[in-house]
N, C-alpha and C positions, 0 to 999 in steps of 0.2 A: 690491898694487895691482891695479887692475881692467884688463881688457883691452878693446878696442874691436874688434869684429869687422865690417868695412866690406866690402860685396859691391861689385863694379865692374862697367859696363856690358859686355857680352861675357862675364861668367862664365856657367858653366851653358849653353853653346849646346847641349851633350850630354846632358842628364841626368845632371848633375854630382852625386856625392855627396860631402859634406864632413863629415867627423867634427870635431868641436870639442870637445875634452877638457879638463877641468879647469875647466870653465865655472859661473860662479855666477849664476843667476837670482834676482833678488832686486830691493828697490827702490834705485835707484842713489843716493837723496838720504837714505837710511839707512845705507848699507851700504858702505863704501868700496871692498868688495871685488867688489861686484856689477858684472857685465860688460853690454856694449850691443853688439845687434846692429842696424847700419844698413843697409836693405837699400833705400834710397832711389835709390842709382845705378842699382840693378837694376831698379827701376819706373819710371827717368825714362822720360818720354815718356808716360804713363800719367796720368790725371788721378784720383790718388788722395785719395778721402773714406772716413773712416770705414765709412759705406755700402756701399762696394764693394771696401774691403779684402778682406774674405773671399773676393771671386772671385779673388784672388790667392795667397792662402794657403790652405794645408789644415795643421791644427796636429794633433799625436797627442802626447798627454801620456805614453803609455807605448809606446815601440817596443822590440820584442824582449821586454822585461820592464819592472820599473817603475823600471828603472837608466837610462833614456835618454828623452829627448823629442826629438821633430821637428816641423820646420815645411819643407813642401813648397810650392815658389813656381812660379807659373804666369805668367810676365811679362804675357801677352795676358788673363790674368782669365777663363781660357775652361776651367776645370774642369768636367767633367761629372759628373753624380749617379754615374755607373758608375765613373768615374775616383777620384772621393772614396772611395766604398765600397771599391774594390780597394786605395787606398792604406792605407785604416782596418784591413781586414781583414789585408794582408799587404805593409808597407811596404817590404819587401827585393826586390819582385818589380819592380825597374825603373823604378819611379817614375812610373807611369802618370799621363800629363798633365803631369808636372812639368819644368820646367827645370833646379831645384837641389832637393836635397835636405839640409836641415842638421841634423845629428845632434847632440844635445848631449849630451856625456857628464859630466855636473856631479857634484858631490856627492851622494850619495844621499838626501838630506834635502831637497834645492831644486832637483830637476828633472822634477818632473811639473806641467807648465801648471795643470792643473783645480786641483792643491792649492794653488798657490800664488796665483793668481788668486781661487779661490772659485767660478770658472765654467766651463761647459762648453766642451768642445773648439768650435772654430770659431763662436762665438756673436760678436756685435758687443760683448758685456759683457765677453768675455775678452780680445778683442783690444784694447778700450779700456783695461783692466787693466794690460796688456802695454805699452801707449804711456805710461800715467800713472805707471807705474813706473820709467820710463827705460830699461827694457829693449829694447824695440823703438822704433826710428826708421825713418820711411818717408816722411818729405820734407824 
């Protein structure tokens, strides 16, 4: 049975780090074990479109090693390039500009966003693929 992870408004007020274990990142329409990440409440009040979703998210396909992926969330959509670089180079150093860090410790074969989507991290194409798979819900 698949799980849904739903963030709520007020979560992540202090650079919160969530480790989500045993998470299956896959297409929810073809894999009944695939999980869903719903961050719509966290981003409520923001006018979220695919074109500006990347302003609120920073995706890393390989956190610490190839065994984990991560999504950093900035509710205000205000990541700077300096913060993005710091997050990519060393994600464990305090969440540079992020309100929440979601770390996915899934099965080794399905926890790399680049491999799963076929697109590079932090691209519109990758975010669209994650939405189309049913993994990411933002509205």
